[in-house]
PDB file of N, CA, C and O in Angstrom:
ATOM      1  N   MET A   1       0.548  -1.108   0.192  1.00  0.00           N
ATOM      2  CA  MET A   1      -0.133   0.094   0.269  1.00  0.00           C
ATOM      3  C   MET A   1       0.851   1.274   0.330  1.00  0.00           C
ATOM      4  O   MET A   1       1.726   1.442   1.179  1.00  0.00           O
ATOM      5  N   PRO A   2       0.479   2.262  -0.985  1.00  0.00           N
ATOM      6  CA  PRO A   2       1.686   3.596  -0.964  1.00  0.00           C
ATOM      7  C   PRO A   2       0.990   4.216   0.143  1.00  0.00           C
ATOM      8  O   PRO A   2      -0.153   4.105   0.587  1.00  0.00           O
ATOM      9  N   TYR A   3       2.015   4.905   0.463  1.00  0.00           N
ATOM     10  CA  TYR A   3       2.159   5.720   1.701  1.00  0.00           C
ATOM     11  C   TYR A   3       2.842   7.165   1.401  1.00  0.00           C
ATOM     12  O   TYR A   3       4.009   7.361   1.063  1.00  0.00           O
ATOM     13  N   PHE A   4       1.720   8.214   1.629  1.00  0.00           N
ATOM     14  CA  PHE A   4       2.419   9.520   1.242  1.00  0.00           C
ATOM     15  C   PHE A   4       2.382  10.315   2.824  1.00  0.00           C
ATOM     16  O   PHE A   4       1.352  10.183   3.486  1.00  0.00           O
ATOM     17  N   SER A   5       3.482  11.095   3.365  1.00  0.00           N
ATOM     18  CA  SER A   5       3.675  11.649   4.401  1.00  0.00           C
ATOM     19  C   SER A   5       2.783  13.284   3.983  1.00  0.00           C
ATOM     20  O   SER A   5       2.494  13.801   2.904  1.00  0.00           O
ATOM     21  N   PRO A   6       2.599  13.639   5.199  1.00  0.00           N
ATOM     22  CA  PRO A   6       1.999  15.086   5.243  1.00  0.00           C
ATOM     23  C   PRO A   6       2.452  16.210   4.311  1.00  0.00           C
ATOM     24  O   PRO A   6       1.806  16.925   3.545  1.00  0.00           O
ATOM     25  N   ASP A   7       3.528  16.164   4.554  1.00  0.00           N
ATOM     26  CA  ASP A   7       4.890  16.873   3.299  1.00  0.00           C
ATOM     27  C   ASP A   7       4.917  16.572   2.560  1.00  0.00           C
ATOM     28  O   ASP A   7       5.249  17.520   1.848  1.00  0.00           O
ATOM     29  N   GLN A   8       4.765  15.576   1.868  1.00  0.00           N
ATOM     30  CA  GLN A   8       4.543  15.156   0.544  1.00  0.00           C
ATOM     31  C   GLN A   8       3.244  15.401  -0.311  1.00  0.00           C
ATOM     32  O   GLN A   8       3.211  15.557  -1.532  1.00  0.00           O
ATOM     33  N   ILE A   9       2.266  15.405   0.491  1.00  0.00           N
ATOM     34  CA  ILE A   9       0.966  15.576  -0.237  1.00  0.00           C
ATOM     35  C   ILE A   9       0.865  17.181   0.162  1.00  0.00           C
ATOM     36  O   ILE A   9       0.148  17.713  -0.686  1.00  0.00           O
ATOM     37  N   GLU A  10       1.259  18.021   1.008  1.00  0.00           N
ATOM     38  CA  GLU A  10       1.493  19.299   0.884  1.00  0.00           C
ATOM     39  C   GLU A  10       2.506  19.784  -0.329  1.00  0.00           C
ATOM     40  O   GLU A  10       2.069  20.618  -1.121  1.00  0.00           O
ATOM     41  N   ARG A  11       3.776  19.306  -0.482  1.00  0.00           N
ATOM     42  CA  ARG A  11       4.678  19.643  -1.599  1.00  0.00           C
ATOM     43  C   ARG A  11       3.540  19.514  -2.986  1.00  0.00           C
ATOM     44  O   ARG A  11       3.408  20.438  -3.788  1.00  0.00           O
ATOM     45  N   GLY A  12       2.871  18.373  -3.072  1.00  0.00           N
ATOM     46  CA  GLY A  12       2.080  18.112  -4.461  1.00  0.00           C
ATOM     47  C   GLY A  12       1.132  19.273  -4.473  1.00  0.00           C
ATOM     48  O   GLY A  12       1.174  20.157  -5.329  1.00  0.00           O
ATOM     49  N   LEU A  13       0.303  19.231  -3.514  1.00  0.00           N
ATOM     50  CA  LEU A  13      -1.034  20.600  -3.417  1.00  0.00           C
ATOM     51  C   LEU A  13      -0.130  21.926  -4.041  1.00  0.00           C
ATOM     52  O   LEU A  13      -0.549  22.653  -4.941  1.00  0.00           O
ATOM     53  N   ALA A  14       1.119  22.068  -3.404  1.00  0.00           N
ATOM     54  CA  ALA A  14       1.743  23.392  -3.709  1.00  0.00           C
ATOM     55  C   ALA A  14       1.921  23.244  -5.241  1.00  0.00           C
ATOM     56  O   ALA A  14       1.401  23.995  -6.066  1.00  0.00           O
ATOM     57  N   TYR A  15       2.774  22.110  -5.544  1.00  0.00           N
ATOM     58  CA  TYR A  15       2.931  22.140  -7.189  1.00  0.00           C
ATOM     59  C   TYR A  15       1.377  22.656  -7.978  1.00  0.00           C
ATOM     60  O   TYR A  15       1.305  23.613  -8.748  1.00  0.00           O
ATOM     61  N   LEU A  16       0.297  21.840  -7.604  1.00  0.00           N
ATOM     62  CA  LEU A  16      -0.680  21.892  -8.253  1.00  0.00           C
ATOM     63  C   LEU A  16      -1.310  23.004  -8.407  1.00  0.00           C
ATOM     64  O   LEU A  16      -1.958  23.216  -9.432  1.00  0.00           O
ATOM     65  N   ALA A  17      -1.206  24.017  -7.270  1.00  0.00           N
ATOM     66  CA  ALA A  17      -1.432  25.306  -7.109  1.00  0.00           C
ATOM     67  C   ALA A  17      -0.528  25.745  -7.823  1.00  0.00           C
ATOM     68  O   ALA A  17      -1.059  26.712  -8.370  1.00  0.00           O
ATOM     69  N   GLU A  18       0.300  25.688  -8.115  1.00  0.00           N
ATOM     70  CA  GLU A  18       1.434  26.532  -9.037  1.00  0.00           C
ATOM     71  C   GLU A  18       1.312  26.525 -10.417  1.00  0.00           C
ATOM     72  O   GLU A  18       1.229  27.571 -11.061  1.00  0.00           O
ATOM     73  N   THR A  19       1.294  25.280 -10.983  1.00  0.00           N
ATOM     74  CA  THR A  19       1.442  24.572 -12.159  1.00  0.00           C
ATOM     75  C   THR A  19       0.247  23.853 -12.776  1.00  0.00           C
ATOM     76  O   THR A  19       0.172  23.718 -13.997  1.00  0.00           O
ATOM     77  N   GLY A  20      -0.846  23.312 -11.805  1.00  0.00           N
ATOM     78  CA  GLY A  20      -2.096  22.542 -12.287  1.00  0.00           C
ATOM     79  C   GLY A  20      -2.479  23.372 -13.474  1.00  0.00           C
ATOM     80  O   GLY A  20      -2.367  24.581 -13.678  1.00  0.00           O
ATOM     81  N   HIS A  21      -2.971  22.376 -14.215  1.00  0.00           N
ATOM     82  CA  HIS A  21      -4.023  22.950 -15.695  1.00  0.00           C
ATOM     83  C   HIS A  21      -5.408  23.204 -14.837  1.00  0.00           C
ATOM     84  O   HIS A  21      -5.694  22.634 -13.784  1.00  0.00           O
ATOM     85  N   GLN A  22      -6.097  24.058 -15.433  1.00  0.00           N
ATOM     86  CA  GLN A  22      -7.343  24.355 -14.670  1.00  0.00           C
ATOM     87  C   GLN A  22      -8.376  23.199 -14.732  1.00  0.00           C
ATOM     88  O   GLN A  22      -9.188  22.910 -13.853  1.00  0.00           O
ATOM     89  N   SER A  23      -8.212  22.640 -15.832  1.00  0.00           N
ATOM     90  CA  SER A  23      -9.039  21.322 -16.073  1.00  0.00           C
ATOM     91  C   SER A  23      -8.960  20.269 -14.783  1.00  0.00           C
ATOM     92  O   SER A  23      -9.848  19.710 -14.138  1.00  0.00           O
ATOM     93  N   LEU A  24      -7.690  20.247 -14.704  1.00  0.00           N
ATOM     94  CA  LEU A  24      -7.245  19.431 -13.571  1.00  0.00           C
ATOM     95  C   LEU A  24      -8.078  19.513 -12.087  1.00  0.00           C
ATOM     96  O   LEU A  24      -8.726  18.706 -11.420  1.00  0.00           O
ATOM     97  N   VAL A  25      -7.678  21.009 -11.941  1.00  0.00           N
ATOM     98  CA  VAL A  25      -8.403  21.499 -10.660  1.00  0.00           C
ATOM     99  C   VAL A  25      -9.824  21.424 -10.702  1.00  0.00           C
ATOM    100  O   VAL A  25     -10.470  21.155  -9.690  1.00  0.00           O
ATOM    101  N   SER A  26     -10.381  21.657 -11.867  1.00  0.00           N
ATOM    102  CA  SER A  26     -11.935  21.142 -11.779  1.00  0.00           C
ATOM    103  C   SER A  26     -12.349  19.858 -11.637  1.00  0.00           C
ATOM    104  O   SER A  26     -13.412  19.602 -11.070  1.00  0.00           O
ATOM    105  N   LEU A  27     -11.471  18.823 -12.189  1.00  0.00           N
ATOM    106  CA  LEU A  27     -11.657  17.746 -12.111  1.00  0.00           C
ATOM    107  C   LEU A  27     -11.962  17.035 -10.754  1.00  0.00           C
ATOM    108  O   LEU A  27     -12.873  16.302 -10.368  1.00  0.00           O
ATOM    109  N   LEU A  28     -10.987  17.478 -10.265  1.00  0.00           N
ATOM    110  CA  LEU A  28     -10.515  17.299  -8.560  1.00  0.00           C
ATOM    111  C   LEU A  28     -11.865  17.795  -7.779  1.00  0.00           C
ATOM    112  O   LEU A  28     -12.618  17.041  -7.163  1.00  0.00           O
ATOM    113  N   ALA A  29     -12.004  19.004  -7.902  1.00  0.00           N
ATOM    114  CA  ALA A  29     -13.395  19.626  -7.179  1.00  0.00           C
ATOM    115  C   ALA A  29     -14.662  18.666  -7.527  1.00  0.00           C
ATOM    116  O   ALA A  29     -15.389  18.139  -6.685  1.00  0.00           O
ATOM    117  N   MET A  30     -14.774  18.548  -8.898  1.00  0.00           N
ATOM    118  CA  MET A  30     -15.854  17.773  -9.452  1.00  0.00           C
ATOM    119  C   MET A  30     -15.854  16.365  -8.368  1.00  0.00           C
ATOM    120  O   MET A  30     -16.865  16.024  -7.754  1.00  0.00           O
ATOM    121  N   LEU A  31     -14.667  15.717  -8.283  1.00  0.00           N
ATOM    122  CA  LEU A  31     -14.920  14.673  -7.819  1.00  0.00           C
ATOM    123  C   LEU A  31     -15.248  14.839  -5.771  1.00  0.00           C
ATOM    124  O   LEU A  31     -15.796  14.050  -5.002  1.00  0.00           O
ATOM    125  N   ARG A  32     -14.710  16.000  -5.559  1.00  0.00           N
ATOM    126  CA  ARG A  32     -14.985  16.236  -4.036  1.00  0.00           C
ATOM    127  C   ARG A  32     -16.380  16.368  -3.691  1.00  0.00           C
ATOM    128  O   ARG A  32     -16.957  16.059  -2.648  1.00  0.00           O
ATOM    129  N   ALA A  33     -16.895  16.976  -4.946  1.00  0.00           N
ATOM    130  CA  ALA A  33     -18.227  17.420  -4.515  1.00  0.00           C
ATOM    131  C   ALA A  33     -19.079  16.503  -5.255  1.00  0.00           C
ATOM    132  O   ALA A  33     -20.111  16.847  -5.832  1.00  0.00           O
ATOM    133  N   ASP A  34     -18.639  15.395  -5.219  1.00  0.00           N
ATOM    134  CA  ASP A  34     -19.652  14.282  -5.528  1.00  0.00           C
ATOM    135  C   ASP A  34     -20.356  14.614  -7.081  1.00  0.00           C
ATOM    136  O   ASP A  34     -21.451  14.081  -7.258  1.00  0.00           O
ATOM    137  N   VAL A  35     -19.963  15.218  -7.895  1.00  0.00           N
ATOM    138  CA  VAL A  35     -20.726  15.658  -9.044  1.00  0.00           C
ATOM    139  C   VAL A  35     -20.758  14.280  -9.552  1.00  0.00           C
ATOM    140  O   VAL A  35     -19.709  13.678  -9.785  1.00  0.00           O
ATOM    141  N   PRO A  36     -22.172  13.637  -9.774  1.00  0.00           N
ATOM    142  CA  PRO A  36     -22.746  12.507 -10.699  1.00  0.00           C
ATOM    143  C   PRO A  36     -22.311  12.632 -12.519  1.00  0.00           C
ATOM    144  O   PRO A  36     -22.475  13.564 -13.307  1.00  0.00           O
ATOM    145  N   VAL A  37     -21.767  11.390 -12.685  1.00  0.00           N
ATOM    146  CA  VAL A  37     -21.108  11.219 -13.834  1.00  0.00           C
ATOM    147  C   VAL A  37     -22.272  10.447 -15.017  1.00  0.00           C
ATOM    148  O   VAL A  37     -22.313   9.228 -15.182  1.00  0.00           O
ATOM    149  N   SER A  38     -23.070  11.334 -15.680  1.00  0.00           N
ATOM    150  CA  SER A  38     -24.290  10.234 -16.269  1.00  0.00           C
ATOM    151  C   SER A  38     -24.770  11.402 -17.623  1.00  0.00           C
ATOM    152  O   SER A  38     -24.572  12.612 -17.726  1.00  0.00           O
ATOM    153  N   ASP A  39     -25.331  10.607 -18.362  1.00  0.00           N
ATOM    154  CA  ASP A  39     -25.962  11.601 -19.451  1.00  0.00           C
ATOM    155  C   ASP A  39     -27.514  11.780 -19.246  1.00  0.00           C
ATOM    156  O   ASP A  39     -28.374  11.880 -20.121  1.00  0.00           O
ATOM    157  N   ASP A  40     -27.664  11.798 -17.866  1.00  0.00           N
ATOM    158  CA  ASP A  40     -29.136  11.747 -17.655  1.00  0.00           C
ATOM    159  C   ASP A  40     -28.881  13.506 -17.308  1.00  0.00           C
ATOM    160  O   ASP A  40     -27.867  13.958 -16.776  1.00  0.00           O
ATOM    161  N   GLY A  41     -29.818  14.139 -17.661  1.00  0.00           N
ATOM    162  CA  GLY A  41     -29.966  15.700 -17.214  1.00  0.00           C
ATOM    163  C   GLY A  41     -30.448  15.571 -15.701  1.00  0.00           C
ATOM    164  O   GLY A  41     -29.932  16.203 -14.779  1.00  0.00           O
ATOM    165  N   ALA A  42     -31.510  14.665 -15.562  1.00  0.00           N
ATOM    166  CA  ALA A  42     -32.381  14.758 -14.134  1.00  0.00           C
ATOM    167  C   ALA A  42     -31.313  14.512 -13.165  1.00  0.00           C
ATOM    168  O   ALA A  42     -31.811  14.616 -12.044  1.00  0.00           O
ATOM    169  N   GLY A  43     -30.020  14.220 -13.090  1.00  0.00           N
ATOM    170  CA  GLY A  43     -29.195  14.274 -11.828  1.00  0.00           C
ATOM    171  C   GLY A  43     -28.025  15.076 -11.645  1.00  0.00           C
ATOM    172  O   GLY A  43     -26.965  14.894 -11.046  1.00  0.00           O
ATOM    173  N   ALA A  44     -28.590  16.189 -12.448  1.00  0.00           N
ATOM    174  CA  ALA A  44     -27.496  17.129 -12.272  1.00  0.00           C
ATOM    175  C   ALA A  44     -27.386  18.319 -11.409  1.00  0.00           C
ATOM    176  O   ALA A  44     -28.389  18.945 -11.066  1.00  0.00           O
ATOM    177  N   VAL A  45     -26.276  18.623 -11.074  1.00  0.00           N
ATOM    178  CA  VAL A  45     -25.966  19.343  -9.960  1.00  0.00           C
ATOM    179  C   VAL A  45     -25.236  20.850 -10.313  1.00  0.00           C
ATOM    180  O   VAL A  45     -24.330  21.043 -11.124  1.00  0.00           O
ATOM    181  N   GLN A  46     -25.830  21.718  -9.562  1.00  0.00           N
ATOM    182  CA  GLN A  46     -24.840  23.068  -9.646  1.00  0.00           C
ATOM    183  C   GLN A  46     -23.262  22.834  -9.347  1.00  0.00           C
ATOM    184  O   GLN A  46     -22.807  22.452  -8.269  1.00  0.00           O
ATOM    185  N   PHE A  47     -22.634  23.090 -10.334  1.00  0.00           N
ATOM    186  CA  PHE A  47     -20.993  23.348 -10.033  1.00  0.00           C
ATOM    187  C   PHE A  47     -20.140  24.546 -10.673  1.00  0.00           C
ATOM    188  O   PHE A  47     -20.458  25.065 -11.743  1.00  0.00           O
ATOM    189  N   GLY A  48     -19.258  24.856 -10.072  1.00  0.00           N
ATOM    190  CA  GLY A  48     -18.539  26.218 -10.627  1.00  0.00           C
ATOM    191  C   GLY A  48     -17.661  26.500  -9.734  1.00  0.00           C
ATOM    192  O   GLY A  48     -17.455  25.884  -8.688  1.00  0.00           O
ATOM    193  N   SER A  49     -17.067  27.540 -10.173  1.00  0.00           N
ATOM    194  CA  SER A  49     -15.977  28.397  -9.319  1.00  0.00           C
ATOM    195  C   SER A  49     -15.984  28.305  -7.707  1.00  0.00           C
ATOM    196  O   SER A  49     -14.924  28.298  -7.082  1.00  0.00           O
ATOM    197  N   LYS A  50     -17.241  28.235  -7.072  1.00  0.00           N
ATOM    198  CA  LYS A  50     -17.248  28.246  -5.943  1.00  0.00           C
ATOM    199  C   LYS A  50     -17.032  26.764  -4.869  1.00  0.00           C
ATOM    200  O   LYS A  50     -16.795  26.626  -3.669  1.00  0.00           O
ATOM    201  N   GLN A  51     -17.239  25.886  -5.929  1.00  0.00           N
ATOM    202  CA  GLN A  51     -16.704  24.445  -5.415  1.00  0.00           C
ATOM    203  C   GLN A  51     -15.075  24.445  -5.211  1.00  0.00           C
ATOM    204  O   GLN A  51     -14.372  24.034  -4.288  1.00  0.00           O
ATOM    205  N   GLU A  52     -14.642  25.352  -6.998  1.00  0.00           N
ATOM    206  CA  GLU A  52     -13.102  24.755  -7.060  1.00  0.00           C
ATOM    207  C   GLU A  52     -12.587  25.686  -5.919  1.00  0.00           C
ATOM    208  O   GLU A  52     -11.650  25.286  -5.227  1.00  0.00           O
ATOM    209  N   LYS A  53     -13.145  26.903  -5.687  1.00  0.00           N
ATOM    210  CA  LYS A  53     -12.414  27.782  -4.388  1.00  0.00           C
ATOM    211  C   LYS A  53     -12.336  27.069  -3.187  1.00  0.00           C
ATOM    212  O   LYS A  53     -11.383  27.067  -2.408  1.00  0.00           O
ATOM    213  N   ARG A  54     -13.439  26.439  -3.079  1.00  0.00           N
ATOM    214  CA  ARG A  54     -13.871  25.639  -1.582  1.00  0.00           C
ATOM    215  C   ARG A  54     -12.537  24.654  -1.481  1.00  0.00           C
ATOM    216  O   ARG A  54     -11.630  24.806  -0.663  1.00  0.00           O
ATOM    217  N   LEU A  55     -12.616  23.584  -2.515  1.00  0.00           N
ATOM    218  CA  LEU A  55     -11.233  22.805  -2.694  1.00  0.00           C
ATOM    219  C   LEU A  55     -10.119  23.536  -2.423  1.00  0.00           C
ATOM    220  O   LEU A  55      -9.442  22.844  -1.661  1.00  0.00           O
ATOM    221  N   ASN A  56      -9.670  24.375  -2.599  1.00  0.00           N
ATOM    222  CA  ASN A  56      -8.530  25.078  -2.752  1.00  0.00           C
ATOM    223  C   ASN A  56      -8.464  25.554  -1.446  1.00  0.00           C
ATOM    224  O   ASN A  56      -7.310  25.501  -1.020  1.00  0.00           O
ATOM    225  N   GLY A  57      -9.479  26.115  -0.444  1.00  0.00           N
ATOM    226  CA  GLY A  57      -9.545  26.317   0.718  1.00  0.00           C
ATOM    227  C   GLY A  57      -9.163  25.447   1.555  1.00  0.00           C
ATOM    228  O   GLY A  57      -8.502  25.816   2.526  1.00  0.00           O
ATOM    229  N   GLU A  58      -9.487  24.106   1.376  1.00  0.00           N
ATOM    230  CA  GLU A  58      -9.886  23.029   2.076  1.00  0.00           C
ATOM    231  C   GLU A  58      -8.174  22.187   1.966  1.00  0.00           C
ATOM    232  O   GLU A  58      -7.592  21.519   2.820  1.00  0.00           O
ATOM    233  N   LEU A  59      -7.883  22.449   1.005  1.00  0.00           N
ATOM    234  CA  LEU A  59      -6.409  21.611   0.548  1.00  0.00           C
ATOM    235  C   LEU A  59      -5.447  22.157   0.366  1.00  0.00           C
ATOM    236  O   LEU A  59      -4.469  21.502   0.004  1.00  0.00           O
ATOM    237  N   LEU A  60      -5.353  23.527   0.540  1.00  0.00           N
ATOM    238  CA  LEU A  60      -4.066  24.248   0.146  1.00  0.00           C
ATOM    239  C   LEU A  60      -3.294  24.757   1.323  1.00  0.00           C
ATOM    240  O   LEU A  60      -4.248  25.316   1.864  1.00  0.00           O
ATOM    241  N   PRO A  61      -2.615  24.914   1.870  1.00  0.00           N
ATOM    242  CA  PRO A  61      -2.043  25.447   3.065  1.00  0.00           C
ATOM    243  C   PRO A  61      -1.921  26.931   2.929  1.00  0.00           C
ATOM    244  O   PRO A  61      -1.344  27.205   1.877  1.00  0.00           O
ATOM    245  N   ALA A  62      -2.238  27.908   3.573  1.00  0.00           N
ATOM    246  CA  ALA A  62      -2.853  29.214   3.593  1.00  0.00           C
ATOM    247  C   ALA A  62      -1.324  30.315   2.811  1.00  0.00           C
ATOM    248  O   ALA A  62      -1.360  31.400   2.229  1.00  0.00           O
ATOM    249  N   ARG A  63      -0.392  29.591   3.088  1.00  0.00           N
ATOM    250  CA  ARG A  63       0.897  30.261   2.912  1.00  0.00           C
ATOM    251  C   ARG A  63       0.952  29.675   1.284  1.00  0.00           C
ATOM    252  O   ARG A  63       1.490  30.450   0.493  1.00  0.00           O
ATOM    253  N   THR A  64       0.526  28.591   0.816  1.00  0.00           N
ATOM    254  CA  THR A  64       0.763  28.378  -0.699  1.00  0.00           C
ATOM    255  C   THR A  64      -0.213  29.365  -1.433  1.00  0.00           C
ATOM    256  O   THR A  64       0.239  29.997  -2.387  1.00  0.00           O
ATOM    257  N   ARG A  65      -1.449  29.531  -1.075  1.00  0.00           N
ATOM    258  CA  ARG A  65      -2.458  30.478  -1.524  1.00  0.00           C
ATOM    259  C   ARG A  65      -1.650  32.100  -1.703  1.00  0.00           C
ATOM    260  O   ARG A  65      -1.976  32.998  -2.479  1.00  0.00           O
ATOM    261  N   THR A  66      -0.826  32.093  -0.975  1.00  0.00           N
ATOM    262  CA  THR A  66      -0.751  34.081  -0.879  1.00  0.00           C
ATOM    263  C   THR A  66       0.376  34.040  -1.991  1.00  0.00           C
ATOM    264  O   THR A  66       0.643  35.037  -2.662  1.00  0.00           O
ATOM    265  N   GLN A  67       1.032  32.807  -2.146  1.00  0.00           N
ATOM    266  CA  GLN A  67       2.382  33.247  -2.580  1.00  0.00           C
ATOM    267  C   GLN A  67       2.159  33.415  -4.091  1.00  0.00           C
ATOM    268  O   GLN A  67       3.085  33.782  -4.815  1.00  0.00           O
TER     269      GLN A  67
END
């Protein structure tokens, strides 16, 4: 089983914040928000920058967001 230390995760998230592609950040936020994957519009949920900003606020250290 792979193991990641908190420092490795923090460095990875800092790298994502600096160099991550916007689509990747959106995908991670969609997974975090449990956005359903379906071609049926009846199960659609609202999703946008609010959820992406929430992801950044929850996962990225404050010092990373201000750099």
